[in-house]
C-alpha positions, -999 to 999 in steps of 0.1 A, spaced: -1 1 0 29 24 8 46 18 -23 12 25 -40 11 61 -22 49 66 -36 38 55 -72 8 80 -72 22 109 -52 60 107 -51 84 101 -28 87 120 6 121 119 15 133 134 49 171 136 61 184 100 75 221 112 77 241 141 74 274 130 59 290 162 49 277 202 53 266 191 12 261 156 12 231 138 29 211 105 29 177 106 27 149 80 35 112 78 20 89 81 51 65 58 32 79 32 14 118 34 32 136 41 -6 170 55 3 188 80 -14 219 102 -14 230 134 -29 256 127 -60 285 147 -72 260 171 -93 232 176 -63 207 152 -78 197 122 -57 206 89 -66 200 57 -52 219 48 -20 236 16 -35 262 -3 -10 290 14 -32 277 50 -26 273 42 11 312 29 14 318 64 -1 296 84 23 310 66 52 346 78 40 338 112 30 320 114 65 352 103 82 374 126 64 350 157 69 349 150 106 383 146 107 390 178 89 362 198 110 377 183 144 415 193 137 402 230 124 380 233 160 408 222 183 
């Protein structure tokens, strides 16, 4: 039923994880479809490869951010 809602009205994405200040992961509140922002700023399906890339970017971003504050 939830997929039918998304097929008719489209997905309703909410931020599920902030990777960096520009890259975020989103999840549809109805069907749980996961997407992320890609290099061009568009939404792409969150594949295992993109999850690994996002984890690496998040770690680099946090390390850089923590060193600038200290």
